[in-house]
N, C-alpha and C positions, 0 to 999 in steps of 0.2 A: 343582540337589538332587545334582549328585555333591560339587559346595565344600563343602553345609552336610551330605554326607554327613564330606568332610574334615575338615572345621571342628571336627561335634562328637567324632569319634571321639578328636582334637589333645584337645578341652577334658576329654574320658573319662580318655583317658591321663596327662594333668599333676595332674588330682585323685582318681585311685584309685590315681597313683604306682603301690608295691606292697603297696597294701593288697587285701584280699578286698571285692569286692560282690554284695550280696543284691537282689534282686529279686524284689518282692513279683507274681504275677502272678495280674489279675484274670481273664482269658478273652477279654479286649477284644482288639481292633488293637492300640491305644497300646503294652499290654506284650510282645507279644508281637515289636512292630517294637524295642521297647528291646533285649528281649531276644537279637537277633540282631545289634541294633549292638554288642551289650556282647561276645556272643564273637567277633566278626570284631574286636575292638578291643585285647581284652588275652587273655592265655591264659587258655582256659578252666578250668582246675582254681581258678582266682581264681574265677572266675564260678557263684553261688549263685543259683536260682531258685527260689524258696519257693510252690506252688503252695495257698493255703490254702483248704481248704472253709468257708464260712459258715454255709451249709443257707439262702443266699441266690441260690444258684447256676440256672441255665436247666437244662431237662430233657439229660441225656447229656453237660450243662458238662467235670464231672470227666475222665471219659473220651475227650474231645476234646481236652484240653489236656495230657494226659499225653502222648495220643498225637503232637500238634505239637508241645511243645517238645524230645521227642526226636529229632524230624524236625531241628531245627537244630543237633543235636549236642552237645547241655547235658552237659558230665562229671557236674554235684552239681546233681541235681533229687531239692528235699524235697517233699512231699504230705503234707498237714496236715488232718485232721477236725478242724475246733474247734466243728462246725454246733450243738452243744449249747451252747458257750460264748456265742457270738453270738445264737441266738433267746432262752435267757436272761437278754443282760445288753439285750436291745430288749422286754424284757414291759413290759408297762403303758404303753412309749411309742409317740406318735402325732402328736408333733412333727414336720414334716419335719428341722428342722437340728438338733435333739437326734440324730434318729435316724445325722446322717452323722456326728456328733461321737465317738457311742459308736464308731459302728463305724469311723472311721480312727481312734481312740486303739487301740481291740481289735485296729486291726491291728498294730499298734507293740508290745503287750502282748504280743500273741503270736506275731508274729515274738521280741521277744528270746529268751521263755521257749524256744522254736524251739533259739537259736542255741544259747543254752548246753546243750540235752542236745545238740545235733548237735557240739559242740566247734569252732561255726563263730568265728576269730577276733573279741573284743569290737571288735576299733577299725575290723569293718568299717562297708564305706559302704555307707548305703541309695539302689537304684538306682526311679525312678519314671516310669511313663508320662503325666506332666504333661504339656500340651500347654497354646497360647497361650491356648486359651478359656477353659481351667480358670479361669486365672491374671484374666481379661478379668471372668468374670462371677464371680469371690469377691476381686474390686478390688483387687486384683494386676497390673493391666495395664497398658499407656499410661495415665497422666491418672489410675488407679485410682479413678475413683468411678464407675463399676461394681458396685455388688452388689446381682448377681439371683439366687446363691443360693450357699451353702461349701461348693468340694468336698469330699470326705472327702480327701485328700490336695495338701489346699493350706489352710485355714484349719482343722485339726485341729491343739489345741493341743501334742501331743506333734511331731506334723510340723513344727510354727513352730518349736519347741524346735530340734530336729534340723535344718532349712534354714538357721537362724541360726548353727549353729557350723560352715557348711560340711558338712557330714555327708551329703549330699543331690545326688546326682547324677539331672539332666532336663534329658536332651540333644531332648527335641523340643519344649519349652517358647517355641521362639519360632519355633512349627509348627501350621496348622489341619492337621483332618482330611483332608483333600484331602491336604496337604502330608507326613503321616505314612501316608501308602496311597502315593504318589508312592517316598518313602525306602523301604518297605516294596517296593515292587516293584524298587526298584535291589539290595538288599539279600538277595534273589531268594525271597523267601520266597512263596508258591502263593496262589492267587487264592480260594483256603478259610477263607483267612488273612483277609486285606486285603481281600475281598471283603464281610467277617461288617458287620453293621451294627454302627455304637456301641451298648456295654453299659453302664450305671453300677457306678464302685466298686463302691459299696453296693449293687449287685446290685437285688434282686427287694424290698430293703426299701421302695426309692422309687417301688416300681410298687406296692403295697399302701397303699392310704390308709389313715391310721389304724394302727391297731397291728397287729405283726405280726406273727405264732403260725407256725406247720409248718404246722400243717391249710390254712391261706390259701394258703403257700408249697405246699402239695400242689395248690388247685385252679389256683394262674395257672399252673401250673410246666406242668399238664398243658392247658389251653385257651391257652396260649397257645405249647405244640409244634404243636397243633393247625394255629393263626394262620399258624406261619412255614412248614409244611410246605408246606401251602395255595400259597401265598405263591410257594416255590418248587414248586411241579410246575406250577403257572400260568404261569408264565414272569414272574412278578411284580418278584423277591424282587431283580432286581438295577435295575428301574429304580424302587426306591425307594431311600431313602440310609438312614431308618431305621422300623423295626417293630417295636410291642407291644406287648403286649396288660394294663391295668391296671385292677383289684380297687378297688372300690369298696363306699365303709363303707356301703352301705346293701342291703335287700333289698326285690324289687318280687315284686309279690303276681302270680302265672301260674297254668298249670294242667298238672297234667301228663301223664301218656300214658293214665290212665285216665281221666282229666276228673277227676278232685282237685285241687282250692284247695289249692296251696301257694307259699312263697313262698321263693328263690332267690337266689343272687351278683344285680349286675349287674354285667357286665366294658365295660370299655370297647377299640378296638381303636386305633390311632393308626398313624397309615405317614406322609410322610413325604417334598417330596425338599426337599435340600440342598447347598450347595458348601460351606460351613466347619462347618454349625453356629448360627455367630451368626442370624445369617436362615434361614428352613423355611416352606415351605407346604404347604398341603395334598395325597398324592398322591388324583385323581381317581379313586377306587378302583371300577372298572363297578359296577352296582348288582345286576347276577348274580352277581358274587362276595361281592358281600357277604353277598347273601341266602347263599348255598350254604355260605358262610364261617362264618356265626350259626348256619344250622340242625345243622354239625357240631360244632359246638361246644356248645350245649344239647343237644343226642342226644345226646351223648360223656360230656361232663362234667355231671353229674346237679346238682352244687352251683351252678349257671348257670343262672339265668332269665332273663336280659335282657342284649342284646349291643349295643350303640348304636355308633357312627363320631363321632369326634373329626374338629371340622371347620374349628377353630381355626390359626389360621397364625404364625409367630413374627415377630415382636411382633402382638399384642398376647401372646399363652400364651409359654409355655417347650416346648422338645420334649418332654420329660420331664415329668408333673405334680405331681413332687414336690422 
């Protein structure tokens, strides 16, 4: 990994030359590691870290990201609230691939608008936390035959255009997730960052099946916060490679506390173990934990009427549902 760090640092310096570099921070491990790598490789004054709140983030995400980026020593930290733009662009859209491409393009569009406002040089390069698994699943890995899904930072038309022009820096493109975490440790990132479960760039948009709305985002945010908090309390979080909740586009009949019939949303819980994300096994959650977590969610989030647990391995299923 020391060799990889030295090589990546050399590549970054050669590609950036004297240009400024802009990194869009998603809230996940990958972009945090790229941020640390850029700050170690280049003059921090030349590195611009931009966090765009899409309205599709987890609960308290924005506050945590700001705190962690400041700890990295960022000199140019730009926090942008574009939630209304993303939610508006996703209105009426249900197809997963379309959602990913809309989000990928809008990331670039918002970034360009903010760059103009902030006076960041127009020739600044764009850095991304693309890892090798993203390329493989988008059909751009070795052999180029896999087409699992289009990652928003790989197959978006605007991103593709920038990549072809050599305007993108992707220093993690030869690493799987376990390698990214190892590199993060080498760079001095704390366990609260490198130990975080993966979070997709499109955020909650691909964990809400069907059309994305602000109301659905709020429901999923609350339910997922309870799920993850409980996993941490029970000492399970660090045993799981990735855990998250999915809001399904169906309602199920149930009974409220007063014994009245009602229809509530169905929430799926996912927890898997993996080494690199290319294959994954279902985490064997204890039934007692599942029952207690399910009860907490349905009693705390009125919109949720039923909770199910996903027991599908990868393959045949993918880790995310969209």
